ROZA-332761 format. One record per atom (N, C-alpha, C, O): residue number from 1; chain; atom name; x, y, z. Coordinates in Angstrom, 3 decimals. Each point is the difference from the previous one (the first is absolute). Layout:
<pts>
PT     n   chain   atom          u          v          w
PT   NUM       A     CA          X          Y          Z
...
</pts>
This chain:
<pts>
PT     n   chain   atom          u          v          w
PT     1       A      N    130.967     69.518    136.135
PT     1       A     CA     -0.402      1.048      0.919
PT     1       A      C     -0.190     -0.551      1.411
PT     1       A      O      0.180      0.733      0.972
PT     2       A      N     -0.536     -1.999     -0.844
PT     2       A     CA     -0.197     -0.596      1.319
PT     2       A      C      1.293      0.021      0.800
PT     2       A      O     -0.019      0.304      1.193
PT     3       A      N      1.147     -0.623     -1.833
PT     3       A     CA      1.289      0.052      0.699
PT     3       A      C      0.298      1.416      0.472
PT     3       A      O      0.504      0.196      1.106
PT     4       A      N     -0.810      0.780     -1.933
PT     4       A     CA      0.224      1.393      0.363
PT     4       A      C     -0.863      0.381      1.194
PT     4       A      O      0.483      0.645      0.930
PT     5       A      N     -1.749     -1.033     -0.944
PT     5       A     CA     -0.891      0.333      1.111
PT     5       A      C      0.439     -0.667      1.301
PT     5       A      O     -0.114      0.605      1.066
PT     6       A      N      0.606     -1.825     -1.133
PT     6       A     CA      0.475     -0.661      1.217
PT     6       A      C      1.279      0.669      0.505
PT     6       A      O      0.197      0.116      1.210
PT     7       A      N      0.669      0.323     -2.119
PT     7       A     CA      1.222      0.710      0.400
PT     7       A      C     -0.361      1.331      0.654
PT     7       A      O      0.611      0.398      0.991
PT     8       A      N     -1.604      0.284     -1.551
PT     8       A     CA     -0.465      1.266      0.580
PT     8       A      C     -0.500     -0.240      1.423
PT     8       A      O      0.340      0.751      0.915
PT     9       A      N     -1.138     -1.786     -0.731
PT     9       A     CA     -0.542     -0.314      1.329
PT     9       A      C      1.128     -0.274      0.996
PT     9       A      O     -0.075      0.430      1.151
PT    10       A      N      1.105     -1.133     -1.579
PT    10       A     CA      1.131     -0.323      0.877
PT    10       A      C      0.810      1.238      0.384
PT    10       A      O      0.615      0.037      1.065
PT    11       A      N     -0.617      0.975     -1.934
PT    11       A     CA      0.837      1.180      0.210
PT    11       A      C     -0.718      1.151      0.703
PT    11       A      O      0.608      1.044      0.239
PT    12       A      N     -1.875     -1.210      0.094
PT    12       A     CA     -0.730      1.071      0.679
PT    12       A      C      0.717      0.398      1.292
PT    12       A      O      0.434     -0.850      0.778
PT    13       A      N     -0.322      2.156     -0.573
PT    13       A     CA      0.658      0.517      1.191
PT    13       A      C      1.503      0.163     -0.137
PT    13       A      O      0.660      0.442      0.941
PT    14       A      N     -0.112     -0.789     -2.089
PT    14       A     CA      1.459      0.076     -0.195
PT    14       A      C      0.366      1.077     -1.011
PT    14       A      O     -0.849      0.505     -0.734
PT    15       A      N      2.132     -0.167      0.715
PT    15       A     CA      0.527      0.908     -1.011
PT    15       A      C      0.171     -0.787     -1.290
PT    15       A      O      0.596     -1.077      0.001
PT    16       A      N     -1.119      1.615     -1.108
PT    16       A     CA      0.019     -0.702     -1.276
PT    16       A      C      0.377      0.930     -1.137
PT    16       A      O      0.040      1.221      0.149
PT    17       A      N      0.235     -1.835     -1.290
PT    17       A     CA      0.135      0.680     -1.278
PT    17       A      C     -1.138     -0.529     -0.870
PT    17       A      O     -0.325     -1.186      0.046
PT    18       A      N     -0.277      2.072     -0.840
PT    18       A     CA     -1.133     -0.385     -0.838
PT    18       A      C      0.285      0.416     -1.437
PT    18       A      O      0.286      1.167     -0.265
PT    19       A      N     -0.364     -2.124     -0.668
PT    19       A     CA      0.133      0.292     -1.424
PT    19       A      C     -1.400      0.073     -0.594
PT    19       A      O     -0.837     -0.870      0.240
PT    20       A      N      0.593      1.931     -1.028
PT    20       A     CA     -1.322      0.232     -0.577
PT    20       A      C      0.028     -0.119     -1.520
PT    20       A      O      1.058      0.057     -0.626
PT    21       A      N     -2.239     -0.222      0.053
PT    21       A     CA     -0.119      0.004     -1.459
PT    21       A      C      0.595      1.296     -0.543
PT    21       A      O     -0.106      1.045      0.643
PT    22       A      N      0.721     -1.102     -1.799
PT    22       A     CA      0.587      1.190     -0.604
PT    22       A      C      1.409      0.286      0.478
PT    22       A      O      0.606      0.988     -0.416
PT    23       A      N     -0.067     -1.852      1.298
PT    23       A     CA      1.380      0.150      0.427
PT    23       A      C      0.213      0.864      1.234
PT    23       A      O      1.132      0.137      0.463
PT    24       A      N     -2.189      0.447      0.078
PT    24       A     CA      0.153      0.814      1.209
PT    24       A      C      0.251     -0.893      1.209
PT    24       A      O     -0.450     -1.145      0.043
PT    25       A      N      1.181      1.687      0.946
PT    25       A     CA      0.257     -0.734      1.242
PT    25       A      C     -0.221      0.909      1.197
PT    25       A      O      0.197      1.213     -0.065
PT    26       A      N     -0.607     -1.829      1.145
PT    26       A     CA     -0.075      0.685      1.289
PT    26       A      C      0.922     -0.787      0.908
PT    26       A      O     -0.295     -1.137      0.370
PT    27       A      N      1.409      1.745     -0.015
PT    27       A     CA      1.014     -0.696      0.786
PT    27       A      C     -0.049      0.386      1.471
PT    27       A      O     -0.349      1.124      0.360
PT    28       A      N      0.708     -2.087      0.473
PT    28       A     CA      0.146      0.183      1.438
PT    28       A      C     -1.212      0.691      0.627
PT    28       A      O      0.115      1.046      0.639
PT    29       A      N     -1.273     -1.663     -0.842
PT    29       A     CA     -1.238      0.508      0.592
PT    29       A      C     -0.546     -1.071      0.942
PT    29       A      O      0.393     -1.164     -0.073
PT    30       A      N     -1.295      1.567      0.948
PT    30       A     CA     -0.615     -0.975      0.889
PT    30       A      C     -1.296     -0.497     -0.625
PT    30       A      O     -0.855      0.794     -0.393
PT    31       A      N      0.719     -2.109      0.307
PT    31       A     CA     -1.244     -0.613     -0.470
PT    31       A      C     -0.915     -0.113      1.213
PT    31       A      O      0.101     -0.949      0.777
PT    32       A      N     -0.994      1.921     -0.621
PT    32       A     CA     -0.862      0.062      1.165
PT    32       A      C     -1.054     -1.092     -0.067
PT    32       A      O     -0.207     -0.726      0.973
PT    33       A      N     -0.467      0.602     -2.123
PT    33       A     CA     -1.092     -0.955     -0.111
PT    33       A      C     -0.327     -0.264     -1.461
PT    33       A      O      0.281      0.817     -0.877
PT    34       A      N     -0.876     -1.964      0.640
PT    34       A     CA     -0.509     -0.346     -1.332
PT    34       A      C     -1.469     -0.381      0.159
PT    34       A      O     -0.325     -0.974      0.680
PT    35       A      N     -0.555      1.743     -1.307
PT    35       A     CA     -1.442     -0.274      0.088
PT    35       A      C     -0.312     -1.347     -0.635
PT    35       A      O      0.701     -0.452     -0.906
PT    36       A      N     -1.748     -0.173      1.386
PT    36       A     CA     -0.362     -1.320     -0.504
PT    36       A      C     -1.277      0.035     -0.846
PT    36       A      O     -0.633     -1.034     -0.210
PT    37       A      N      0.261      2.206     -0.268
PT    37       A     CA     -1.225      0.126     -0.788
PT    37       A      C      0.281     -0.138     -1.489
PT    37       A      O      1.145     -0.192     -0.410
PT    38       A      N     -2.192      0.290     -0.391
PT    38       A     CA      0.140     -0.080     -1.457
PT    38       A      C      0.904      1.120     -0.520
PT    38       A      O      0.858     -0.230     -0.853
PT    39       A      N     -1.057      1.437      1.372
PT    39       A     CA      0.805      1.154     -0.418
PT    39       A      C      1.197      0.128      0.931
PT    39       A      O      0.178      1.021      0.664
PT    40       A      N      0.622     -2.044     -0.624
PT    40       A     CA      1.126     -0.095      0.929
PT    40       A      C      1.036      1.092     -0.227
PT    40       A      O      0.402      0.276     -1.130
PT    41       A      N      0.018      0.335      2.228
PT    41       A     CA      1.063      1.011     -0.053
PT    41       A      C      1.006     -0.267      1.099
PT    41       A      O     -0.336     -0.513      1.067
PT    42       A      N      1.572      0.870     -1.349
PT    42       A     CA      1.038     -0.031      1.020
PT    42       A      C      0.019      1.356      0.682
PT    42       A      O     -0.091      1.042     -0.649
PT    43       A      N      0.210     -1.074      1.957
PT    43       A     CA      0.179      1.227      0.773
PT    43       A      C      1.474      0.065      0.323
PT    43       A      O      0.518     -0.825      0.752
PT    44       A      N      0.154      1.807     -1.323
PT    44       A     CA      1.434      0.187      0.200
PT    44       A      C      0.233      1.315      0.732
PT    44       A      O     -0.743      0.964     -0.182
PT    45       A      N      1.774     -0.936      1.007
PT    45       A     CA      0.421      1.241      0.648
PT    45       A      C      1.382      0.314     -0.544
PT    45       A      O      0.956     -0.734      0.248
PT    46       A      N     -0.857      1.829     -0.990
PT    46       A     CA      1.256      0.338     -0.657
PT    46       A      C      0.263      1.499      0.065
PT    46       A      O     -0.887      0.804     -0.285
PT    47       A      N      2.081     -0.440      0.653
PT    47       A     CA      0.400      1.413      0.094
PT    47       A      C     -0.963      0.822      0.848
PT    47       A      O     -0.280      1.157     -0.316
PT    48       A      N     -0.225     -1.752      1.390
PT    48       A     CA     -0.847      0.724      0.933
PT    48       A      C     -1.465      0.127     -0.376
PT    48       A      O     -0.752      0.694      0.683
PT    49       A      N      0.329     -1.354     -1.762
PT    49       A     CA     -1.405      0.071     -0.414
PT    49       A      C     -0.536     -1.393     -0.326
PT    49       A      O      0.755     -0.914     -0.333
PT    50       A      N     -2.071      0.778      0.436
PT    50       A     CA     -0.656     -1.245     -0.376
PT    50       A      C     -0.212     -0.026     -1.508
PT    50       A      O     -0.325      1.018     -0.610
PT    51       A      N      0.513     -2.188      0.021
PT    51       A     CA     -0.258     -0.203     -1.426
PT    51       A      C     -0.835     -1.265     -0.145
PT    51       A      O      0.239     -0.993      0.688
PT    52       A      N     -1.215      1.034     -1.581
PT    52       A     CA     -0.861     -1.149     -0.239
PT    52       A      C      0.169     -0.414     -1.455
PT    52       A      O     -0.321      0.759     -0.914
PT    53       A      N      0.830     -1.975      0.710
PT    53       A     CA      0.363     -0.485     -1.327
PT    53       A      C     -0.847     -1.224     -0.344
PT    53       A      O     -0.051     -0.947      0.784
PT    54       A      N     -0.612      0.948     -1.936
PT    54       A     CA     -0.773     -1.180     -0.397
PT    54       A      C      0.914     -1.223     -0.147
PT    54       A      O      1.069      0.085     -0.606
PT    55       A      N     -1.492     -1.200      1.157
PT    55       A     CA      0.794     -1.230     -0.093
PT    55       A      C      0.229     -0.376     -1.464
PT    55       A      O      1.047     -0.551     -0.340
PT    56       A      N     -2.013      0.842     -0.522
PT    56       A     CA      0.135     -0.318     -1.428
PT    56       A      C      1.144      0.762     -0.661
PT    56       A      O      0.470     -0.400     -1.065
PT    57       A      N     -0.014      1.493      1.681
PT    57       A     CA      1.103      0.783     -0.549
PT    57       A      C      1.356     -0.486      0.501
PT    57       A      O      1.037      0.481     -0.454
PT    58       A      N     -1.040     -1.439      1.396
PT    58       A     CA      1.239     -0.497      0.593
PT    58       A      C      0.553     -1.160     -0.819
PT    58       A      O     -0.698     -0.979     -0.265
PT    59       A      N      1.945      1.101     -0.126
PT    59       A     CA      0.686     -1.056     -0.752
PT    59       A      C      0.761     -0.915      0.947
PT    59       A      O      0.019     -1.217     -0.187
PT    60       A      N      0.616      1.808      1.217
PT    60       A     CA      0.782     -0.782      0.953
PT    60       A      C      0.109      0.773      1.310
PT    60       A      O     -0.113      1.226      0.020
PT    61       A      N      0.331     -1.942      1.050
PT    61       A     CA      0.233      0.599      1.312
PT    61       A      C      1.002     -0.882      0.739
PT    61       A      O     -0.086     -1.227     -0.054
PT    62       A      N      1.038      1.860      0.746
PT    62       A     CA      1.007     -0.764      0.730
PT    62       A      C      0.469      0.821      1.198
PT    62       A      O     -0.145      1.222      0.026
PT    63       A      N      0.705     -1.907      0.957
PT    63       A     CA      0.486      0.657      1.212
PT    63       A      C      1.144      0.939     -0.347
PT    63       A      O      0.882     -0.342     -0.788
PT    64       A      N     -0.904      1.534      1.386
PT    64       A     CA      1.070      0.967     -0.194
PT    64       A      C      1.211     -0.429      0.822
PT    64       A      O     -0.140     -0.476      1.127
PT    65       A      N      1.309      0.647     -1.690
PT    65       A     CA      1.229     -0.335      0.725
PT    65       A      C      0.185      0.989      1.130
PT    65       A      O     -0.230      1.199     -0.163
PT    66       A      N      0.640     -1.698      1.291
PT    66       A     CA      0.265      0.857      1.153
PT    66       A      C      1.502      0.134      0.147
PT    66       A      O      0.702     -0.981      0.244
PT    67       A      N     -0.212      2.206     -0.395
PT    67       A     CA      1.423      0.261      0.134
PT    67       A      C      0.275      0.506      1.404
PT    67       A      O     -0.722      0.848      0.525
PT    68       A      N      1.759     -1.374      0.064
PT    68       A     CA      0.384      0.479      1.339
PT    68       A      C      1.320      0.740     -0.128
PT    68       A      O      0.904     -0.418     -0.723
PT    69       A      N     -0.819      1.508      1.430
PT    69       A     CA      1.205      0.801     -0.018
PT    69       A      C      1.006     -0.590      0.982
PT    69       A      O     -0.353     -0.333      1.131
PT    70       A      N      1.579      0.209     -1.554
PT    70       A     CA      1.046     -0.472      0.889
PT    70       A      C      0.704      1.209      0.589
PT    70       A      O      0.413      0.914     -0.713
PT    71       A      N     -0.287     -0.932      2.014
PT    71       A     CA      0.705      1.087      0.682
PT    71       A      C      1.312     -0.573      0.530
PT    71       A      O      0.016     -0.978      0.748
PT    72       A      N      1.068      1.608     -1.152
PT    72       A     CA      1.315     -0.473      0.457
PT    72       A      C      0.378      0.609      1.310
PT    72       A      O      1.074     -0.288      0.528
</pts>
């Protein structure tokens, strides 16, 4: 879990994908903040709304791929 928490800290402020317990995912959301308290939660901004996810429910988090459109 320590590696996961350090990865979360590194990704704050970026677009990420989050894998949760039970197989659910939240893709291409902004990781606004990660609380540092006992009841730690991730603050995510996804589809125009804030979401607060317990860190204990997070299985993995990684940077979202950024696709650029090519204009000919």
